[in-house]
N, C-alpha and C positions, 0 to 999 in steps of 0.2 A: 424792625424786631413787630411782626402781628400783633393784632391786641391781644388774641390769644395764648400768645408764649408768654413761659415764665419764665424770667430769669433765672441763672441757674442758680444762684444760691440763696435764692427766697422759700425758707425751712413751706415745704408743705405740712410738719406738724411738729408742735412745741406740747408738751409735756411736764408735768412737773410730780419727778417721783416725793416723796412724802417723809425720805430719806437724805435721797442727796440731789435734789432740788432741778432744776430745769434742763433738760433734755431737748434739743429739735433736731428734726430730719429735713434734709432738704436733698434736690437731684444732685447725682454726680459729674461731674464735669471731666468728659473721658479727658482733657489735657491736661488743665490743670492738678487734677485728685490721680492723672494716673502717676506718678513718682509714687506719693505715697500708698496708693494701694498695692504699688509693685510691692514695697517693704514687707508690708504687711501679708500679705497675700505669700508669696516666695518664704517668709517666717519658718523653721521649727515646728513651732507652734499651729501652726497653719494646715499643718501633712492633710488634715483629710479632705480637705480644697482641692487637693492633687493638682497643685502646681507650681509647683519650687522650682520648677525651670522656665516658666516664662521669661519676658522680656516686658523691659517698659512700653516698648511699642506693641507690644500685645496685646498686654493692656489696654492701654490707649483705645486702639485698635478695635477690641472685643468693647469696648462700652461706648465708644461712639457707633458702634453698631445695634448696641443694646438703647443706646439714645433714641432711634428711629424705626424700631421696634413696636408692632401692637401687641407686641407678644410678652415681651420682657421689660423691667424700669428696675433701677439702680438709686441707690441713695445712701449718702454718709450721716451719718447717726455723730451729734458732736454730743458734749458737755463741756459747763464753762470755757465754751467758745474754738475748742479744739474741736478734730474729726477723732471719734475714736471705736465708731463703727461701722459697718456696713451692714447695708442689708438691700437682697437682689427680687424681686417679685417677678411670679413669670404665671402665666394660660399650662394650667396643667394637658390640657386640650391637645398643646398644639408639641409638648414634650413628648420625651424618651418614655412617663408613668404611664400616658396612654395606651400602653402597651399593657400594662402591670394591675388596671384596675378601671372601674366606671369612674371617672369623671363626670359628676353630676355639678347641677348648673348652681352658679356659688364655689368652685372650688377657687384656689389660690393659691399656686404654689410659692414657697417664701425659702430663702437661703440667707445666714444674716451670719457674721464674722466682726469677735470684739479683738482688736486691735492690741498685741502684745504688748506684755507689760511687763518687766523686772519690780514695779511696785503695786503691788493689787491694791482694790480698793473694795473692803467687804461691802458685799452684796448688789456689787456694780454688775456683776451678768446679770444677774435677776434684774434688774432692773432697766438693765437694755432689753432682755428678751420680753419685757412688759410693756416698750416702748414699742418694740418691732411689732409686736400683736396689736399692740392700740392703730399704730401703721397701716396696718393690714385692716382693721375693721373699720377705721374710719371712712373703706370706701364701701356705700350702702350697699352693692351689690353681691361685697362680699361673706357668704354665710358660712363656708368651711374652711381653715387653710390648711392646705397638705406641705409636708415634709418628707424628704427622703434620709438622712446623717444615714454617713457609715456605719456598720451593725458594729464597730470595734469602737465610736465614739460613745463611751461611756458616761462623759461627763456632759454633754446636750444632751441623752435620753435622762437625765435628771431634772435637767429646765425644762425641757418640754413638757417633763408629765407632772411640772407643777405649773405649767400654763396650762392643762388639762387637754393636752394629745393624747391618744390613744395608739398602740400600734396596731394596725390592721392588716401586717403581712411580714415576712422577709423576702425583700427579691433581689432579683440578678441585675443591677443594669451591667453595662457595659461597659465601668470602671471600677464598680465594688458593689460590693454585698449591705441590700440596706433596710432598715425596718422604715417602710411607708409605715405614714403614722397622721392622723389626723388630729381636728381639734373646732369644732364647731363655736361660734360666735356665743350660745350657751355655755357651753363646755369652759372659755375662757373666763365667761362672765362668771361662773359659779367659782371658778379657780380662785377668782381676785379676791371674791366675798371669802372663802375659808382662808385664803391667805392673810385676810385684814382680820381676822377673829380671833388668830391663832398670834396675830403680830400684838393686838388689843390684850389679850390674856397672859400674854407675856411682860406686859408692861405696868401690871395692878401688883 
């Protein structure tokens, strides 16, 4: 291993949520994580990822390719020592999105997936996407996060709005109609501040 290589399971971000405690984010290990991620991706609750027919080998191959790509990176998020969400970061200029909007310096694309569960925890998904956004903006070169969720995915639209995202346009991608949405670093910080103020008011 070279001096600059990072062991696959070394956290790249640790965040303490005020309600749920510590979240850790590490790079995906394509071989070790593929069976787990496959189970998440083919689950009916993950239908908007459009990967219900993939195999474990497909998943491992896809994340191996991402691991050596200059334009894509994948991470697993953990809570209480257990994997619970997936994050993909990509360069919009090298994606299908470049055909649909003007990519600006500092733009970073993002996908995230919370592991399906039969025992949901109140506030968990909000804590996850906050952690994801902290991961995205932990790169000082990132000034704006760009997402393209399926137009039918109403639950994620609510989460995105809570993080400060604004819908720019409805675009027809190759496999879905999507809400192209963006969130600047300033919009994210303002959304967090508003949430903290609201939470403080509720606790009085």
